[in-house]
N, C-alpha and C positions, 0 to 999 in steps of 0.2 A: 891409652885412654883416660877418659875423661870420669869422675865418679862423684858425684852430688851425693851429699850425705847429712844425715838430721840425727843428731842425740838428743832423747830427751829423756833425765834422768825420774824417775818416777816415784812414790813415797817418799817426797823430800820438800812439801810443801809448795806454793801456789809460785815464789821466785823459784826459779832456775837456771839464769843469770850465769852463776858463780861457778855453776858447777860445769855449764855448757861451753864456759871459758877452757873450762881445763880439756876439755877436748880441741878445742881452736890451739889451745899450743903445741897440744902433739902436735898438731899437723903444719904449725909452722916452725917445729925445731925439727921437722923431718928434714927439711930445704926444697921439700918437690913446689913444683908450683900449686897456688892453689889460691883459692877467690870467696871470702865471705861472704853474706850478707844475712839478712834479717833471716831468713827460714833454710838454705842452708850451707855447705862449704864442698865447696868443687876441689877436687885434688887431682892432678894430670900426671899421669904417669905411666910404668909398664904394670900388669896384670899383678904380681907377687906384692912389689913395693907400696901401691896405692893399697891393697888390701888390708897388709902385714900396718899400714897408720890407721883405716877405717879402725881396726881391731885394738890398735894401742888408742885409742881417741874412745874408743867406749869402754875398752879395760879403767880407762884412767875414770871414766865418770860413776863408773862399776863398784869403783871403791870407795866412793862415797854415797851409793844410792843401791837400796835392795832389788831397784828392777830399773830398766834403760828399755828404751823402745827408738828400736832404730831403723830409720826410712834409708833406700839406696837407691839411685837409680844409677844406671851406666853404660856410658858410650864407647864402645869395643872397635875399635881403627887400629889394628894393627900397623904401625910405620907409621901414624899421621902423630906432629908434635904440635906444637902450639896451635892445641884447636881451643885452649881456656881464653886468649885472648883473641883469635880468629874470626870466631863464630860469631860472637858480638861486634869485632871489625868490620863483619861484612853485611850486620844488621845495619848499622850506624853509616854504613856507605850510601846503604841501598836509601833511608831515612833522607838524606840530605840529598837523594836527584830528583 
């Protein structure tokens, strides 16, 4: 499964990048395939392991912010692996044609 999520600390002022970095640090430490862009971090793995990483990332931010907003989108496809890169590779291949 793929889970794209965004964690936004609230009540900490305008600059939230340092706290968002804490969430990304958790994802990177998980060892799961992942990609971070300007809006979301996408993680690939089995349901329980991905959701555990999302929870840990939220908890890391919540430890330093009085409130946390979480946006999450999931693509649940049992047995499929490598989707994190395969989906993008497919689009790039079509665009080259």
